[in-house]
C-alpha positions as CSV (number, residue, x, y, z in Angstrom):
1,M,134.2,87.1,20.8
2,P,135.8,90.5,20.4
3,G,138.5,91.2,22.9
4,T,139.2,87.6,23.7
5,R,142.8,86.7,24.3
6,L,144.3,83.3,23.7
7,I,147.2,82.2,25.8
8,E,149.1,79.0,25.0
9,L,150.3,77.1,28.1
10,P,152.1,73.7,28.3
11,L,150.0,71.0,30.0
12,A,152.7,70.7,32.6
13,K,152.3,74.3,33.6
14,I,148.5,74.0,33.6
15,Q,148.9,71.0,36.0
16,A,151.2,73.1,38.1
17,Y,148.7,76.0,38.3
18,A,146.0,73.4,39.4
19,A,148.1,72.7,42.5
20,E,147.9,76.4,43.5
21,L,145.0,77.4,45.6
22,E,144.4,80.6,43.6
23,Y,144.0,78.9,40.3
24,S,142.9,75.3,41.2
25,H,139.1,76.0,40.9
26,L,139.4,77.9,37.6
27,I,141.7,75.2,36.0
28,T,139.3,72.5,37.2
29,L,136.3,74.2,35.5
30,M,138.2,74.7,32.3
31,V,139.3,71.1,32.0
32,E,135.8,69.8,32.8
33,E,134.3,72.1,30.3
34,W,136.8,70.8,27.7
35,I,135.9,67.2,28.6
36,R,132.1,67.9,28.4
37,N,132.4,69.6,25.0
38,L,134.4,66.8,23.5
39,S,132.1,64.2,24.9
40,A,129.0,66.0,23.6
41,G,130.0,65.4,20.1
42,I,129.6,61.6,20.4
43,N,126.4,61.4,22.4
44,A,124.7,58.1,22.1
45,D,121.1,58.0,20.7
46,V,119.7,55.7,23.4
47,L,120.9,55.5,27.0
48,P,121.2,52.1,28.7
49,K,118.3,51.2,31.0
50,E,120.2,49.4,33.7
51,Y,123.4,50.9,35.1
52,V,125.3,51.7,38.4
53,L,125.9,55.3,39.4
54,V,129.3,56.3,40.7
55,E,130.5,59.3,42.6
56,T,134.0,60.7,43.2
57,G,135.9,58.9,45.9
58,Q,134.0,55.6,45.4
59,S,135.4,52.2,44.6
60,L,133.2,49.7,42.8
61,Q,133.4,46.0,41.8
62,L,131.7,45.4,38.4
63,A,130.7,42.1,36.9
64,G,131.2,41.4,33.2
65,G,128.8,43.5,31.1
66,Q,127.8,45.8,34.0
67,I,127.5,49.5,33.1
68,V,128.7,52.4,35.2
69,M,127.6,56.1,34.8
70,A,128.5,59.3,36.6
71,R,125.9,60.4,39.2
72,R,126.5,64.2,39.0
73,E,129.8,65.9,38.0
74,T,132.6,64.6,35.8
75,V,134.4,61.6,37.4
76,W,137.6,60.0,36.3
77,L,137.6,56.2,36.3
78,S,140.6,53.9,36.5
79,C,141.1,50.2,37.0
80,T,142.6,49.8,40.5
81,S,144.0,46.3,40.1
82,S,146.3,44.8,37.6
83,A,144.4,41.5,37.8
84,S,141.2,43.4,37.2
85,G,139.3,43.5,33.9
86,T,139.1,46.4,31.6
87,L,136.5,49.1,30.8
88,S,135.1,49.9,27.3
89,Y,133.9,53.4,26.6
90,L,130.2,53.5,25.6
91,G,130.2,49.7,25.6
92,R,132.3,49.4,22.4
93,S,135.0,46.8,22.2
94,D,137.3,49.0,20.1
95,L,137.4,51.8,22.8
96,L,139.1,50.0,25.7
97,L,140.6,51.7,28.7
98,T,144.1,50.4,29.5
99,T,145.0,49.7,33.1
100,D,147.4,52.6,33.4
101,A,145.0,55.2,31.9
102,V,142.2,57.3,33.4
103,L,138.9,57.8,31.7
104,P,136.8,61.0,32.3
105,L,133.1,60.2,32.4
106,T,130.5,62.9,32.0
107,I,126.8,62.8,32.6
108,G,125.1,60.9,29.7
109,H,128.1,58.7,28.9
110,W,129.0,55.4,30.4
111,A,131.6,52.6,30.6
112,T,131.0,48.9,30.4
113,A,133.0,46.3,32.3
114,A,134.5,43.8,29.8
115,A,133.9,40.1,30.3
116,A,136.7,38.7,32.3
117,P,137.3,35.8,34.8
118,N,137.7,38.3,37.6
119,A,135.5,41.2,38.5
120,T,136.6,44.7,37.4
121,H,137.7,46.9,40.2
122,I,137.4,50.6,39.5
123,G,138.0,53.8,41.4
124,A,136.4,57.2,40.8
125,A,138.4,60.4,41.3
126,S,137.5,64.1,40.9
127,T,139.0,66.4,38.3
128,S,140.9,68.3,40.9
129,A,142.4,65.0,42.3
130,V,143.5,64.0,38.8
131,L,145.1,67.4,38.2
132,T,147.1,67.3,41.4
133,S,148.2,63.7,41.0
134,P,151.8,62.8,40.0
135,A,150.6,61.3,36.7
136,P,151.3,63.8,33.8
137,L,148.1,65.4,32.5
138,G,149.3,65.1,28.9
139,H,149.3,61.3,29.0
140,T,145.8,61.2,30.5
141,L,144.3,63.7,27.9
142,V,146.1,62.1,24.9
143,A,144.5,58.7,25.8
144,F,141.1,60.3,26.2
145,H,141.5,62.3,22.9
146,G,142.4,59.0,21.1
147,L,139.1,57.4,22.4
148,I,137.1,60.5,21.3
149,L,138.7,60.5,17.8
150,S,138.0,56.8,17.3
151,A,134.4,57.2,18.5
152,A,133.9,60.3,16.3
153,Q,135.2,58.4,13.2
154,T,133.0,55.4,13.9
155,K,130.0,57.7,14.4
156,R,130.6,59.5,11.2
157,D,130.9,56.2,9.3
158,H,127.7,54.9,11.0
159,D,125.8,58.1,10.1
160,A,127.0,57.8,6.5
161,V,125.7,54.2,6.3
162,A,122.4,55.2,7.9
163,E,122.0,58.1,5.4
164,A,122.7,55.8,2.5
165,S,120.2,53.3,3.9
166,R,117.6,56.0,4.3
167,L,118.1,57.2,0.7
168,H,117.9,53.6,-0.5
169,A,114.6,53.1,1.4
170,K,113.2,56.3,0.1
171,K,114.0,55.3,-3.5
172,Q,112.4,51.9,-2.9
173,A,109.3,53.6,-1.5
174,E,109.1,55.9,-4.5
175,Q,109.3,53.0,-6.8
176,Q,106.6,51.1,-4.9
177,T,104.4,54.1,-5.0
178,M,104.7,54.4,-8.7
179,H,104.1,50.7,-9.1
180,N,100.9,50.9,-7.0
181,A,99.8,54.0,-8.9
182,I,100.2,52.3,-12.3
183,Q,98.3,49.3,-11.0
184,D,95.5,51.6,-9.8
185,L,95.3,53.1,-13.2
186,V,94.9,49.8,-15.0
187,A,92.6,48.3,-12.3
188,P,89.4,49.3,-14.2
189,L,90.6,47.0,-17.0
190,H,90.7,44.1,-14.6
191,T,87.5,44.5,-12.6
192,A,87.2,40.8,-11.9
193,T,90.3,40.7,-9.7
194,R,91.4,42.8,-6.9
195,R,95.1,43.7,-6.3
196,I,96.5,42.6,-2.9
197,S,100.0,43.9,-2.2
198,T,102.4,41.2,-1.0
199,H,105.4,43.5,-0.6
200,Q,107.2,42.7,2.7
201,P,109.1,45.4,4.5
202,D,112.6,44.7,5.6
203,W,112.1,45.3,9.3
204,V,109.5,42.6,10.0
205,G,108.7,39.2,8.5
206,T,105.4,38.7,10.2
207,G,103.2,40.5,7.6
208,L,101.7,42.7,10.4
209,F,102.5,45.9,8.5
210,E,100.9,44.6,5.3
211,A,97.8,43.4,7.1
212,C,97.5,46.9,8.7
213,K,98.1,48.4,5.2
214,V,95.1,46.4,3.8
215,I,92.9,47.8,6.5
216,G,94.3,51.2,6.0
217,E,93.4,51.1,2.3
218,Y,89.8,50.2,3.3
219,L,89.6,53.1,5.8
220,Q,91.7,55.4,3.6
221,I,94.4,55.7,6.3
222,G,98.0,56.0,5.3
223,I,99.8,53.3,7.3
224,Q,103.4,54.3,7.9
225,P,106.2,51.8,8.6
226,V,108.1,52.1,11.9
227,K,111.8,52.6,11.3
228,R,112.8,51.4,14.8
229,A,110.7,48.2,14.8
230,T,112.6,44.9,14.7
231,A,111.5,41.3,14.3
232,Q,112.3,40.7,18.0
233,M,109.5,43.0,19.2
234,S,106.2,41.5,20.4
235,M,103.3,41.6,18.0
236,G,101.3,43.9,20.4
237,Y,104.1,46.4,20.8
238,M,104.8,46.5,17.1
239,L,101.1,47.1,16.4
240,K,101.2,50.0,18.9
241,L,104.1,51.5,17.1
242,I,102.4,51.3,13.8
243,A,99.3,52.9,15.2
244,Q,101.4,55.8,16.7
245,S,103.3,56.4,13.5
246,S,100.0,56.3,11.4
247,H,98.1,58.6,13.8
248,M,95.3,56.2,14.5
249,Q,93.8,54.6,17.5
250,L,93.3,50.9,18.3
251,R,90.9,48.9,20.4
252,E,91.0,45.3,21.4
253,V,87.7,43.4,20.6
254,A,86.5,39.8,21.2
255,L,85.3,37.7,18.3
256,R,82.2,36.1,19.8
257,G,79.3,34.2,18.4
258,S,78.5,34.7,14.7
259,W,80.5,37.9,14.5
260,W,81.1,37.5,10.7
261,T,77.4,37.9,10.0
262,Q,77.4,41.4,11.4
263,D,79.0,44.6,10.2
264,N,81.7,45.3,12.8
265,G,84.0,47.3,10.5
266,P,87.4,46.1,9.4
267,L,89.4,44.1,11.9
268,L,92.9,42.9,12.4
269,A,92.9,39.2,13.4
270,F,95.4,36.4,13.9
271,V,95.4,32.9,12.6
272,L,95.7,30.2,15.3
273,D,99.0,28.6,14.4
274,G,102.4,28.7,15.8
275,D,103.3,32.0,14.2
276,Q,100.0,33.9,14.9
277,K,99.9,35.2,11.3
278,P,98.1,38.5,11.1
279,V,95.2,38.8,8.6
280,A,92.8,41.5,7.6
281,L,89.0,41.0,8.0
282,L,87.1,43.3,5.7
283,P,83.3,43.7,5.4
284,K,82.3,42.3,2.1
285,T,78.6,43.0,2.5
286,E,76.4,43.8,5.4
287,R,76.4,40.2,6.5
288,T,79.6,38.7,5.2
289,Y,83.3,39.2,5.8
290,E,86.4,38.6,3.7
291,L,89.7,37.3,5.1
292,V,92.7,38.8,3.3
293,N,96.0,37.2,3.9
294,P,98.6,39.7,2.5
295,R,101.5,37.3,2.8
296,V,100.1,35.0,0.2
297,G,97.8,37.5,-1.5
298,T,94.5,35.6,-1.1
299,A,91.0,36.7,-0.1
300,T,88.6,34.2,1.4
301,T,85.0,34.6,2.4
302,V,84.7,34.0,6.2
303,T,82.6,31.0,7.2
304,S,82.2,29.2,10.5
305,E,85.1,26.9,9.6
306,V,87.3,29.9,8.7
307,A,86.3,31.8,11.9
308,A,87.3,28.7,14.0
309,T,90.9,29.1,12.8
310,L,91.2,32.7,14.1
311,S,92.2,33.9,17.5
312,P,89.3,35.2,19.6
313,I,91.0,38.5,20.1
314,A,91.2,41.0,17.3
315,Y,91.8,44.8,16.9
316,T,89.6,47.5,15.4
317,F,91.1,50.7,14.0
318,Y,89.8,54.2,14.5
319,K,90.6,56.7,11.8
320,S,91.8,60.2,12.9
321,F,90.8,63.5,11.5
322,S,93.0,65.3,9.1
323,Q,95.6,67.5,10.7
324,R,94.3,70.6,9.1
325,T,91.4,72.9,10.1
326,L,88.1,71.1,9.6
327,R,84.8,72.4,8.3
328,P,81.3,70.9,8.9
329,L,81.4,69.3,5.5
330,D,84.7,67.6,6.3
331,V,83.2,66.1,9.5
332,L,80.1,64.8,7.6
333,R,82.2,63.3,4.9
334,F,84.4,61.7,7.5
335,G,81.5,60.3,9.5
336,F,79.6,58.9,6.5
337,H,82.7,57.2,5.0
338,K,81.8,53.7,3.7
339,S,78.1,54.5,4.4
340,S,77.0,55.3,0.8
341,R,75.0,52.1,0.7
342,D,72.9,53.0,3.8
343,V,72.4,56.5,2.5
344,R,71.1,55.2,-0.8
345,T,68.8,52.8,1.0
346,V,67.3,55.6,3.1
347,L,66.7,57.9,0.1
348,L,65.4,55.1,-2.1
349,V,63.0,53.7,0.6
350,S,61.8,57.2,1.3
351,L,61.0,57.8,-2.3
352,I,59.2,54.5,-2.6
353,I,57.1,55.3,0.6
354,T,56.2,58.7,-0.9
355,L,55.1,57.1,-4.2
356,V,53.1,54.4,-2.5
357,G,51.5,57.2,-0.4
358,L,50.3,58.8,-3.6
359,L,48.2,55.8,-4.4
360,T,45.8,56.6,-1.5
361,P,44.4,59.8,-2.9
362,I,44.4,58.4,-6.5
363,V,42.6,55.3,-5.5
364,T,40.1,57.3,-3.4
365,G,39.3,59.5,-6.3
366,I,38.7,56.5,-8.6
367,A,36.5,54.9,-6.0
368,F,34.2,57.9,-5.6
369,N,34.1,58.8,-9.3
370,Q,33.5,55.3,-10.7
371,F,33.0,52.4,-8.3
372,I,30.7,53.9,-5.7
373,P,28.2,55.5,-8.2
374,A,28.2,52.2,-10.2
375,G,27.7,50.1,-7.0
376,D,30.7,48.0,-7.9
377,T,31.2,46.2,-4.6
378,R,33.8,43.7,-5.8
379,S,36.1,46.4,-7.1
380,L,35.7,48.3,-3.9
381,I,36.8,45.2,-1.9
382,A,39.7,44.7,-4.2
383,M,40.7,48.3,-3.8
384,G,40.5,48.0,0.0
385,V,42.7,44.9,0.0
386,A,45.2,46.8,-2.2
387,L,45.3,49.7,0.2
388,V,45.9,47.3,3.1
389,V,48.8,45.7,1.1
390,F,50.2,49.1,0.4
391,A,50.1,50.0,4.1
392,L,51.9,46.7,5.0
393,I,54.5,47.5,2.3
394,C,55.0,51.0,3.7
395,S,55.4,49.6,7.2
396,A,58.1,47.1,6.0
397,L,59.9,49.8,4.1
398,Q,59.8,52.1,7.2
399,I,61.4,49.3,9.3
400,A,64.1,48.8,6.7
401,R,64.7,52.6,6.6
402,G,64.9,52.7,10.4
403,I,67.5,49.9,10.5
404,A,69.6,51.7,7.9
405,M,69.4,54.9,9.8
406,V,70.4,53.2,13.1
407,R,73.5,51.9,11.3
408,L,74.3,55.3,9.9
409,Q,73.9,57.0,13.3
410,S,75.9,54.3,15.2
411,R,78.8,54.4,12.7
412,F,78.8,58.2,12.6
413,D,78.8,58.5,16.4
414,A,81.6,55.9,16.9
415,T,84.0,57.1,14.2
416,V,83.5,60.9,14.7
417,Q,83.5,60.7,18.5
418,A,86.7,58.6,18.6
419,A,88.4,61.0,16.1
420,L,87.3,64.0,18.0
421,W,88.8,62.7,21.3
422,D,92.0,61.7,19.4
423,R,92.3,65.2,18.0
424,L,91.6,66.7,21.4
425,L,94.5,64.8,23.0
426,Q,96.8,66.0,20.2
427,L,96.1,69.7,20.6
428,P,98.8,72.1,21.9
429,A,99.0,72.9,25.6
430,D,97.9,76.6,25.2
431,F,94.5,75.4,23.8
432,F,93.6,73.8,27.2
433,R,94.3,77.1,29.0
434,R,91.3,78.7,27.2
435,F,88.7,76.4,28.6
436,A,87.7,75.0,32.0
437,A,87.7,71.2,32.4
438,G,84.0,70.9,32.5
439,D,83.5,73.2,29.6
440,L,86.0,71.3,27.5
441,G,84.4,68.0,28.4
442,A,80.9,69.2,27.4
443,R,82.3,70.4,24.1
444,A,84.1,67.1,23.4
445,M,80.8,65.2,24.0
446,G,79.0,67.5,21.6
447,I,79.1,64.8,18.8
448,S,76.8,62.5,20.9
449,E,74.5,65.4,21.5
450,L,74.4,66.2,17.8
451,R,73.5,62.5,17.1
452,R,70.7,62.7,19.7
453,T,69.5,66.0,18.2
454,L,69.5,64.7,14.6
455,S,67.9,61.4,15.6
456,G,66.0,59.1,13.3
457,H,62.7,60.9,13.7
458,T,64.2,64.2,12.8
459,V,66.0,63.0,9.7
460,S,63.0,60.9,8.6
461,T,60.7,63.9,8.9
462,L,63.1,66.1,6.9
463,I,63.3,63.5,4.2
464,N,59.5,63.0,4.1
465,G,59.2,66.8,3.7
466,M,61.6,66.8,0.9
467,F,59.7,64.1,-1.0
468,S,56.3,65.6,-0.2
469,V,56.8,67.6,-3.4
470,A,55.3,64.6,-5.2
471,N,52.0,65.3,-3.4
472,L,52.2,68.9,-4.5
473,L,52.6,67.8,-8.2
474,L,49.5,65.7,-7.7
475,L,47.6,68.7,-6.6
476,F,48.3,70.5,-9.9
477,V,46.9,67.4,-11.7
478,Y,43.5,67.7,-10.0
479,S,43.2,71.5,-9.8
480,P,45.9,74.0,-10.7
481,T,44.0,76.9,-9.1
482,L,43.6,75.2,-5.8
483,A,47.2,73.9,-6.0
484,L,48.5,77.5,-6.3
485,V,46.5,78.3,-3.1
486,A,48.2,75.3,-1.4
487,V,51.6,76.6,-2.5
488,A,50.8,80.1,-1.1
489,L,49.8,78.6,2.2
490,A,52.9,76.4,2.3
491,V,55.1,79.4,1.6
492,F,53.4,81.4,4.4
493,A,53.9,78.5,6.8
494,F,57.6,78.3,5.8
495,C,58.1,82.0,6.4
496,V,56.6,81.8,9.8
497,T,58.6,78.7,10.7
498,L,61.8,80.3,9.4
499,S,61.3,83.5,11.4
500,V,60.6,81.6,14.6
501,S,63.5,79.3,14.0
502,V,66.0,82.2,13.6
503,L,64.9,83.5,17.0
504,T,65.2,80.0,18.5
505,V,68.7,79.5,17.1
506,R,69.8,82.7,18.8
507,S,68.3,81.6,22.1
508,Q,69.8,78.1,21.7
509,R,73.2,79.6,21.0
510,A,73.2,81.6,24.2
511,L,71.7,78.6,26.1
512,Q,74.4,76.3,24.8
513,R,77.2,78.7,25.9
514,M,75.5,79.0,29.3
515,N,75.2,75.2,29.6
516,V,78.9,74.5,29.0
517,K,79.8,77.3,31.4
518,L,77.6,75.8,34.1
519,S,79.2,72.4,33.5
520,G,82.7,73.9,34.1
521,T,81.4,75.7,37.2
522,I,79.9,72.5,38.7
523,L,83.1,70.5,38.0
524,Q,85.2,73.2,39.7
525,I,82.9,73.2,42.7
526,L,83.0,69.5,43.1
527,T,86.7,69.4,42.7
528,G,87.2,72.0,45.5
529,V,84.3,71.0,47.8
530,T,86.8,70.0,50.5
531,K,88.4,73.4,50.4
532,F,85.0,75.1,50.6
533,R,84.0,73.1,53.7
534,V,87.4,73.8,55.4
535,A,87.0,77.5,54.7
536,G,83.3,77.5,55.7
537,A,82.5,79.0,52.3
538,E,79.7,76.6,51.2
539,H,77.3,79.4,50.8
540,F,79.6,81.2,48.3
541,A,79.8,78.0,46.3
542,F,76.1,77.7,46.3
543,G,75.7,81.3,45.2
544,L,78.2,80.8,42.4
545,W,76.1,77.8,41.1
546,A,72.8,79.5,41.7
547,A,73.7,82.5,39.6
548,D,74.7,80.4,36.6
549,F,71.8,78.0,37.0
550,G,69.2,80.9,37.3
551,E,70.6,82.5,34.1
552,L,70.4,79.1,32.4
553,K,66.8,78.7,33.3
554,Q,65.9,82.2,32.1
555,R,67.5,81.5,28.7
556,Y,65.8,78.1,28.6
557,Y,62.4,79.8,29.2
558,K,63.0,82.2,26.3
559,S,64.0,79.4,24.0
560,R,61.0,77.3,25.0
561,H,58.7,80.3,24.5
562,A,59.6,80.6,20.8
563,S,59.3,76.8,20.4
564,N,55.8,76.8,22.0
565,V,54.7,79.6,19.7
566,L,55.8,77.4,16.7
567,T,54.1,74.3,18.2
568,V,50.7,76.2,18.5
569,F,51.1,77.5,15.0
570,N,51.8,74.1,13.6
571,G,48.8,72.7,15.4
572,A,46.3,75.3,14.2
573,F,47.5,76.1,10.7
574,P,46.5,72.8,8.9
575,L,42.9,73.5,9.9
576,I,43.1,77.1,8.8
577,A,44.7,76.0,5.5
578,A,41.9,73.5,4.9
579,L,39.3,76.2,5.5
580,G,41.2,78.4,3.1
581,V,41.0,75.7,0.4
582,F,37.3,75.1,0.9
583,G,36.7,78.9,0.9
584,M,38.6,79.3,-2.3
585,L,36.6,76.5,-3.9
586,A,33.3,78.1,-2.8
587,V,34.3,81.6,-4.0
588,S,35.6,80.4,-7.3
589,G,32.2,78.8,-8.0
590,R,33.9,75.8,-9.6
591,A,31.2,73.2,-8.9
592,A,32.4,71.2,-11.9
593,L,35.1,69.6,-9.9
594,P,34.0,66.0,-9.4
595,V,33.5,64.7,-5.8
596,G,36.2,62.0,-6.3
597,D,38.7,64.5,-7.6
598,F,38.0,66.9,-4.7
599,L,38.4,64.1,-2.2
600,A,41.7,63.0,-3.9
601,F,42.8,66.6,-3.9
602,N,42.0,67.0,-0.2
603,L,43.8,63.8,0.8
604,A,46.9,64.8,-1.2
605,F,46.7,68.3,0.2
606,T,46.4,66.9,3.8
607,Q,49.5,64.6,3.2
608,F,51.5,67.5,1.8
609,M,50.6,70.0,4.6
610,S,51.1,67.3,7.3
611,A,54.6,66.5,6.0
612,W,55.3,70.2,5.6
613,M,54.2,71.1,9.1
614,Q,56.1,68.2,10.6
615,V,59.2,69.7,8.9
616,G,58.4,72.9,10.6
617,S,58.2,71.3,14.0
618,V,61.6,69.5,13.6
619,V,63.4,72.3,11.9
620,V,63.8,74.1,15.2
621,I,65.3,70.9,16.7
622,A,67.6,70.5,13.6
623,L,68.8,74.1,13.8
624,S,69.6,73.7,17.5
625,A,72.4,71.5,16.2
626,V,74.1,74.7,14.8
627,S,74.8,76.0,18.3
628,T,76.0,72.6,19.4
629,F,78.4,72.4,16.5
630,E,79.7,75.9,17.3
631,Q,80.8,74.6,20.7
632,I,82.8,71.8,19.0
633,Q,84.3,74.2,16.4
634,P,87.3,75.3,18.5
635,I,88.5,71.7,18.7
636,L,88.1,71.3,14.9
637,E,89.7,74.6,14.0
638,T,92.8,74.3,16.2
639,Q,95.5,72.3,14.4
640,P,97.0,69.4,16.3
641,E,100.5,69.5,17.7
642,V,101.8,67.0,15.2
643,D,104.7,67.6,12.9
644,E,105.1,65.0,10.1
645,T,108.6,66.2,9.3
646,K,110.0,65.3,12.8
647,V,111.8,62.0,13.4
648,D,110.5,59.5,15.9
649,P,112.9,59.9,18.9
650,G,112.3,56.4,20.1
651,D,112.0,55.3,23.7
652,L,112.7,58.4,25.9
653,S,115.0,57.9,28.8
654,G,116.5,60.2,31.4
655,R,116.6,61.0,35.1
656,V,115.9,63.9,37.5
657,E,118.9,65.7,38.8
658,V,118.9,68.1,41.8
659,S,122.0,70.2,42.0
660,H,123.1,72.5,44.9
661,V,119.6,73.1,46.4
662,F,119.1,75.4,49.3
663,F,115.8,75.8,51.1
664,R,114.4,77.5,54.2
665,Y,111.0,78.7,55.2
666,S,112.1,82.3,55.8
667,E,115.2,84.4,55.9
668,K,115.4,84.2,59.8
669,T,115.3,80.4,60.0
670,Q,117.9,77.8,59.4
671,Y,118.3,76.1,56.1
672,I,116.3,72.8,55.9
673,L,118.2,71.8,52.8
674,K,121.7,73.0,52.3
675,D,123.7,72.4,49.2
676,I,121.9,69.2,48.3
677,S,122.8,67.4,45.1
678,L,121.1,64.2,44.0
């Protein structure tokens, strides 16, 4: 710093100043600062978990391998007996403390008693005591400087080796990535086989990482290796480290009954042998599983015999959201991952149901135009039987569609809800200051509310409305003029439904905000109910709840009023639309339209308007999901507090230190705590 003056003093003169009362405290602080700065350059990465604390003035007897650390300030250790053992600095055999030397020990550093026939007797002195002792300060500091230089040299060599190992591992990872990329490019040329990686990482020989990697490829999760994992770690702890480094969640599940005949998602299981070899269980179809053993590169279909060789305990993985800001489309894509088969089933079955439904008006028209005038009873009976068969087919298809939709909803709810809570737990601390606890809990459970809102009935109705266009095309086949009237009526109904839905969404948005606010208020009241009773302020708590609850009911009434208007309209409009079609037919004077064609047209028109009006009734319910999603949006838009560039610090260790604490209740009272250091 500017103005700083450097004064060179011999160590003997410094030691002489330390004996004088005027300079002793300053010299002590300077020497301790020098010791701390030198020691800080060789801080160990991990502190020992078991050690003995020592203070100045203490004498200890240490067994071989026992560790001693300073409790508070810098202490100077020395071996007090010539028959005693020796101490090693930081537990290293090359940094031994001779019997005639003194070792300064700062907080965060330690000494280990070397293995010896006799116990190691040590004494701990303060810096001021060492400075005023007859022993020359130069000899003491030179010995300590030698230890520090040796430790620094070793640390530099170790860091160089670690950096070289890191670069080598990075190069191997790049080569493996290129190898996998090339195999992926040529995979379409070998569709009969599936590549299973058998590369084993250096840090573990159990194949756990590779089994997790197979499941990660299925779920599109980047499984990251754990640098600090060793083969001595337990399987469960190693799995926990892999999950943490890969930003995913685990859940232990039990393999009971005929579990392999149900779709339970990918699982990590263990073979019942001496080594508990980990394997990946991947869904092959909806009712079959495939066991992948990455160590030998085999894939086997799971049967009852194969299942008997597995441990009854397995693990299921939960994929996390991307660390970036998420949009609604991202959430939908995430929730419906690996669900394309069920989505195709729902759409295909809905199309078939719609096409089968077209047969009813067509068959009715044929019956009234041909079979009834001709008195063809046999054909009428055959047609009736065909209609019954068509109805049974539609019922079976609706059951299949319902099962597929239940699978879709269950998978979406489980994956997205778990990912949402995982993201919530990773958000920065300032995010939680913006919301009350109840408010945040209601927002986090919004995914379940979305699933209930967009239930099977709602989605089925929307899909039926989409495919009802086929009935509209049939109307143009029978009468283009009347079909245009039907289109005009449908457009009018759509405009009315859309207008009411916009008003409903506005009311629902305010209702949703009020609902989460009330949830937070209720939680705060329940949390502080004891304080309310002690203060006799129950009526204030009741008034606080009543104000929010009353406003909630008012907004609910407004929201329901718009929904009731739409319900009345949906109930009355089909009859009005039918009257409009009949009136148009009468006004146009087109009596040439055969009775059968008119009945077929009327049935197709009824089916079309019924599906369209049902869409109008559920569109309000579907649009209410918009306000629910808006409540979840802050969680999805806030980026998690996860930095991929930071290094895993390993197991954290430390202690709480209290230094020179004074406390009293007021300035006029005595100190309860006076200069307490712990």
